[in-house]
C-alpha positions as CSV (number, residue, x, y, z in Angstrom):
1,M,-59.2,-144.9,-52.7
2,H,-58.0,-141.4,-52.0
3,M,-57.3,-139.6,-49.0
4,A,-56.3,-136.1,-47.8
5,C,-54.6,-135.6,-44.6
6,G,-53.0,-132.5,-42.9
7,R,-51.4,-130.9,-39.8
8,G,-50.8,-127.2,-39.4
9,D,-49.5,-125.9,-42.7
10,N,-48.8,-129.2,-44.2
11,T,-50.9,-131.5,-46.3
12,I,-50.6,-134.7,-48.3
13,T,-53.3,-135.9,-50.9
14,G,-53.6,-138.6,-53.3
15,C,-54.0,-142.3,-53.8
16,I,-52.9,-144.5,-50.8
17,R,-52.6,-147.8,-53.0
18,K,-49.3,-149.4,-52.4
19,G,-46.6,-148.2,-55.3
20,V,-48.6,-145.0,-56.3
21,R,-46.5,-141.7,-55.8
22,V,-47.4,-138.8,-58.1
23,W,-50.8,-137.6,-59.5
24,Q,-51.1,-134.9,-62.1
25,V,-54.7,-133.8,-62.0
26,M,-57.3,-134.0,-59.3
27,E,-61.0,-133.3,-60.7
28,V,-64.1,-132.8,-58.9
29,I,-67.2,-132.6,-60.8
30,I,-70.6,-131.8,-59.3
31,H,-73.5,-133.1,-60.8
32,E,-76.2,-130.8,-59.2
33,L,-74.9,-127.7,-61.0
34,T,-77.2,-126.6,-63.6
35,G,-76.6,-124.3,-66.5
36,S,-72.9,-125.1,-66.7
37,I,-71.0,-124.0,-69.7
38,G,-68.0,-126.5,-68.7
39,M,-66.4,-128.7,-71.5
40,R,-63.4,-130.7,-72.0
41,K,-60.4,-129.4,-73.7
42,K,-57.1,-131.3,-74.3
43,D,-54.3,-130.0,-72.1
44,A,-51.1,-129.4,-74.1
45,A,-48.8,-130.0,-71.0
46,T,-50.5,-133.4,-69.9
47,G,-52.2,-134.8,-73.0
48,F,-55.3,-135.0,-70.9
49,D,-58.8,-134.0,-71.7
50,L,-59.2,-131.5,-68.8
51,L,-62.7,-130.1,-67.7
52,I,-62.5,-126.2,-68.4
53,P,-65.2,-123.4,-67.5
């Protein structure tokens, strides 16, 4: 479960499960887009396959 909360200029976003403190990547995919040329490519810094335009 994920949550985003904020007040004024401060926000916090992430997993609200007990013990989870840091997330390295947040990714949103909208399936309704058509004609997208997006693809996944390995990110050297994290080792994750990230979605790139």
